[in-house]
N, C-alpha and C positions, 0 to 999 in steps of 0.2 A: 699396913697391908690391907688389901681389898677384902671385901666380904666374900666368903666362900659359901656357895649354895650347896646344901646337902639334900639331894632328892632321894626319894624312896626308890629302891630297885627290887627286882625279883618279880614274882608272879603277881598278876592283877587279881584283885578280889572282885566279887560280884557287885559290891557296892560301888567300887571305883568304875566299873563298866557302866553302871546305871548313870553315874554322875557325868561321865564323858559323853555317853549317848544323848543325855538330856541337853547338855551344853551345845553339842554340834547341831542338834535339831533346832535349838533356839537361835544360835548365831551363825549357823552355816559352816560348811567345811572350808578350812583355810584359816589364816591368821593364827597359826599354831602357837606363837609366842604368848598370845593372850589367853589361850584356852585353859592352861592349868589354873591360872588365877580366877578366871570366870567360873570354872567348874568346881573350884575348891579342892583341887588335887595337889598332892605333894609329889608330883611327877614332872620330869623335864618335858619340854615341848616335843622333842624327838620321840620319846617314849609314847606320848599321847598320839602323835601322828601315826606311828607304826601300829599301835594297838587298834586304832580306828580303821586303817587301810587293810590290815591283815586279818582282823577278827570281827569287828563290830559293824562294818558296812552292811546295809540291808540287802544289797544285790550281790553279795559274795556267793559264788557257786562252789559247792562242796561235792565230793565224790570223785570217782575215777575220771581221768582225762579221756575224752573221746579221740577217735582216730584223726579227725581233722584238726583237733587241738594239738595233738602230738606232732603231726606234720608241720603245723604252723610254728611250733616251738623249734623244731629242727631247722627250718628255713630261716627263722629270725635269729637263731643262735649263730648260724653260719655268717649272717650279715652283721649282727651287733655284738657277738661274743657274750660275756657274762653280765650284760647290762639288764638285769632281771626286771627292774622297774619299767624300762622301755618295752621289754617283751610282754610283760603282763598287761601293759596299757593297750596292747593290740589284741588281747584275748579277753573278750567280755566275761566278767564275773570271776576271773582268776586273779589272785594276788601274786605279788612278786615273791613272797615267801613260799607259797604253794608251788610256783613254777620252779624256783630254785631247788626246793626239796625234791620235786619229782625228777628234775634233771640229774641231780647228784645220786639219787637212789635207784633210778631206772635207766634213763636214756644214756647217760655217760658210760655205764657198764655195758649196755647193749651195743653201743657204737664201738667200744673198744673190742668186744668179742667179734663183731663183724669185720673190723679192720684186721684182726689176727687171722680170721678165716680167709679173707681175701689175700692177705700177704702169703699165707701158706700155700694157697692154691696157685698164686702167681709163681712162687718159687718152684713148686712142683711142676708146673706147666713148662717152665723154662729150664728144667734139668736136662743135662746132655743125654741121659739115657731114656728120656721120654720119647716114645715112638712118634707121637703126634708132632712134638716139637721138631724131631729129626726129619720127619717127612715134610714138614712145612719148610724147614731150612733147605732140604734137598730140592724141594719144588721151587723155592725161591732162587737157589743156585742155578737150576736148570733154566728157569725163565730168564735169569740174568744172562746166562750163556747164549740162549736163543736170541735175546735182544742184541747182544754183542755181535753175533754172527750176522743178524739182519742189518745192523748198522754198518758192519764191515762190507757186506755185499753192496749196500747202497753207495758206500764210499767208492768201491771199485768201479761201479757203474758210472758214477759221476766222473771219475778219473778217465775212464775209457771215452766217455762223451767229450770231455775236454780235449783229449788227445786227438780224436777224430776232427774236432773243430779246428785245432791247430794245423793238422795235416791238410784239411781243406783250404784253410787260409794260405798256407805256404804254397800249395799247388796252384791256387788261383793267382797268387802273386807271380810265380814263375811263368805261368801261362801268359799273363798280361805283359810280363817283361819280354818274353819271346815275340809276342805280337808286335810290341813296340820296336824291337830289334829288326824284325822283318820289314816293318814300315820304313824304318830309317835306312835299311839296306836298299830297298826298292827306290826310295827317293834319291839315294846316292847314285844308283845306277842310272836313273833317268836324267839326273843333272849332268853326269859324265857324258851320256849320249848326246844331250843337247849341246854341251860344250864342244864335243867332237864335231858335231854337224856345223857349228859356228866356225870352228877352225877350218873345216873343209870348204865351207862357203867363202871364207876369206881368201884361201889359196886360189880358188877358181876365179875370184874377182881380180886378183893381181895378175894371174895368167892372162886373163882376157884383156887387161890393160896393156900388158906387154905386147900381145899380138896386135892390138889396135895401133900402138905406137910404131910397131914394125911396118904395118901396112901404110901408115901415114908417111913414114920415111921412104918407103918404096915409091909411093906416088910422087912425093916431092922430088926425088932423084930422077924419076922418069920425065917430069915436067921440065926440069932444068936441062936434061940431056936433049930433049926435043927442041927446046928454044935455041940451042947452039947449032 
């Protein structure tokens, strides 16, 4: 079986804090797996790291959280969730442990109370018997009705305009058709008159020829009779 390490647990003593502080000042922050042996502490590396970050760092800020710090915690928590180390890293001088404790003891309860108030107000505002809600609904219904009437009126106007356009198109079509019919009829009459004149002219021509032949026959008969 492997060797089992048994580290000391529980509260840190003042002597242990001095050893850890002296070791970090000498070797620097980091390399926590070597810190317990170098400092002569019977503590695990995680315990040494958390003790330094949350209690022994020289730039740790104590006291109440300022308004801008609270606002920053709220915004970062909406973005990162319960990742307290990341949140504390963006708030100078505050530790992850302090931020987590402040959230659990103050901010989470405050937010829960605000959510309940908002939820109750919203439910009350949307109750059927609420005159404000009723008036808004009635106003919305009236506005919707007016909008429907306006749209219906516009639709009727469009239909009337389309009907007028169709009537104008039909009327112009029949007018053009009548004009073409009159032109065709006039041309037909003219062609009939010309044909009739041609027929009359042909009759006169043949009548003239008959008369000429008759005159020639008469002259020929007269010449023959004179010669005898």
